[in-house]
N, C-alpha and C positions, 0 to 999 in steps of 0.2 A: 503492498500501501505506501506509494508515496502520490504527496501531496505538496503544492505551492500554494505560501500564505504569504501577502502585506508586508509584513513584517520577522518574517526569516527565512534562510532557504531552503529547500526541498528538503523532506523526511524521509523515511519512510521509517514505518512501522516492523518492529522484529517480530520474527514467531520465537515459542518460549525453544522451539528444535535448534532456534539457531544462537541466542542468547546460550545455551546449553554448551553447546558444541565452542565457543571461547568459555568456557568456566565462568557461566555470569545467572542470573537471575533474576525476572522482575522481582519489583516490588507490589506492582499492582497486574493482576490476569484481567485486560480489557474480552469481556466475555462476548462478541460480538451479534452472535442470534443467528438465527435463519432468515428472519425476515431482515436484518442488516448486513447479510452478506450478499443475498440475493435480489432482492425487489429495490427497486430504481428507488422508487421514490427513500424507501428505509435507506437505502446505501448515503443519502448526500445526511442523515443524522449518523453515521457511522464517521464518514467524515469531518465533520462540525466537532463532532466529541475529541476525535481521534486529534484535530488540529491543539483545542481548546487543551487534552492532555499534553501534549509535547507543546504548550505554551509555556503550558505551564511547571516546567523541567519535570514532569515523571513519570516514574524508571517505571514505563509498563510494555506490557506486549501481547499476542494474540493466539493462537494457540493454531490459528492456518485450518490448511487442508485436516488438520488432526482434530478440531472442533464437529461434534458431532451436531443434532437436535437435541433438548435437554429433555425430550422424551412428553413434555406438558401435550402437545394433543395426540398422541394414542393415550395417554392418560387418561383425560378428558375424554376421551374418545371410547374408553369402557377395555382398551388393551393395556392392559395393567404388565403382562409378560414382555410385549414387545418394552416398554416403558424403562422397564428396569431390563433389558440389557443391553439398550442404552446411557441408559443412568451409568448400572456398574462398569462400561468400557469409557464412558468420561470421565468413572471417580478416579479409573485406576491409569487414565496418563493426563489427570492435575494432580494426583499424588506422586506419582512417576516424574513431575517436575519441582514438585514440592510448593505449590498452591496453596497461598493460605488465605491470596484477599482476592478476592472478583467482583466487580466494578460492571455494571451491563445497563443498557439503556432499554432493557426489555423487562414489565412488570412479571408476564408470563415466565420466565427465565429467571428471574429474581426469586420469583415463589417459587420455583419448582429446587433451585439450587440451594437455597435457604433453605427452608421448609422441609421438602421430602428428601433433598441427597441423604441427609443426617439417619435417619431411617436404613438408609442401605450403607451406610460405611462412609459415605461421603461428608466430613466436614470444617468448612470455611466464612471464613468472616465473607458476605454478602451488600454490597450494598448497591444500590439503583441511583443511577444517572444523576437524581435531581439531589438529593441526598451528598452526592463527592461534587456534582458543581458548587453548593451552598458550602460547602466548608474548603474548599478554593480559595469561594469568592472572601470568605471569612476569616483564612488566614492570610489574606493580602496575595496566593501566589497569581490568583486571577482578579484584572480591576476591567470592570464595563463601565463605557460609556454610559451616562443617564441622560440622554440626549437623543439618543435612537431612536426610541421608540418613543420621542417625546409628541404628546396628544393624539396618541395611541390608543382606542379602546377594545379592551383585552375582554375572554371568559376563557376559564379554564375548565379541561375536561379533567374528571377524577376517571382514573384508572380503573376496574374491579380490582385485578390480582395485586396495585397498588397500594389502592384506596383499605376496603373493606376488606381485603384477607391480611394484611401487612400493617393497616392502622396509619399510612401514609400520607399525610393530609396536608403539613402544614411547610416541608419542605418546598415542596414547588411552589406554593404561593410567596411565598419568602423569596421564594429567588427570582419571583415576576418581581417582587416591590423593589426587588434592588435595582432592576433598572426602571427606576423611577415611575413605576406604571401600578394604575389603581385596577384591579380586580373589579368586573361586573360579573357576579354569582347566577348561574342558571337556581329555574326553578327551584331543580334537582340536582343538590351539587353536594361535595360530602359523602356522608354517610348513605345519604339517599339519592346518591344520582345515579343516572340510567345508564346502563352500560352502554356500550356502541353495539351491539349485537354481532362480535365477532369470538367473544370469548366465549370456553368449553367447548372447544375443537369445531364452534357451527359457522366458522369462517371459512370451514373446511367441508361443507353442507350444504345440502339446499335449501333455502327458503321453507315454513313449514305452511303450509294455511292460515290463511291473518288478511285481515282488512290494511297493513301498511310495517313497512320493515320497520326493525330498531331502529336503527342509524336514520333512519328517515325523523322517525321523532326525534333524535336526540338530536339533530342538524337544525330541526323547528324550533326548540329553546333555543338555540346559540344564536340563530339568525335573530330569533323575537328580540331578542337584546343590542340588534345594528352593530358589533361588534369589526372591528379592524382584523383583526388576529382573533381564530380561535387556538389556544395551548393545550397540543398534547402532550403527554408523555411518554404515549408507546406506539410502536411499530400498528399493532393490529390498529387504533382508535385515530390511528393517521388516516388510514387506507379508508377506513368506516364514514369516518368526518369529510375525509376531501370527497368522499363520496355522494355524502350526502348533500354536500354543500353544492356537489355539482349537477345533482340530480334537479335544485330544488333554482339553480339558473342562478346564483349568486359568486360565483367563483372567480369576479372577476372584482367582486367589493370587497370578500371573504378570503384571508388567508388562512390555510392548517400549516401550523409552521409546532416543531418539534420545542422543546425549549433550549437542547445544545444547538439549535441551529439562532437559537434567537442571541443565547449567551455567545458563538462565535463570530453574530454579526456585533455587535456589541463591542464585540475586541475588532474589529479589522479583519477576523482570521476566515 
């Protein structure tokens, strides 16, 4: 992964295997995730977050081709056997590199690595990128311009696996406030937030009979606030709300952005 930003020379994100060959190890493993690796929209979030980590001087690495899916979709779809196969292989790889700290931009991977891998012998400190970004700013390793999003109206969508599953509500909001932005909350937020419609492996199956898609319902709630930006912290939510905004033909007025993209933009990265 080679990137060019305005403040630094091109950089390359090393893999754990490359570092090990040099007798080194990362302080932090960036778990890219399936969406962050293969989905074109999510790749932009991956690149933004990698730029921030590099800019902050974090000693990090990725698994590269050794990274498998965490197994979350298989588990949610009911295939516990496949989940355990994938999880055990990931745990073996992570332990082989002596990884202890993992950061990921995907709440699904975050939840699985943090709460379900320990049952299979995988014990790691797992941090969501919203929490890690907030730590970087509060420690002074990352500074943000507070006028980049001046006068922009935003609303924030709580991912199910970050919010209700792990009680992480404030870190994303505090991060947004660091950008000197006031958040307009949707009717359903925090503990009562409406799912984007993709979790629980719903992303990979056809819709069931009903009168409205969940992501349309959620997009309508966001659109009702007339925001300039709908802020997300999950690749699934990003896809579903982007689709919802487009279906309602509001894509020219409303942008869906991940937290990492906003922090990167506020750093000219």
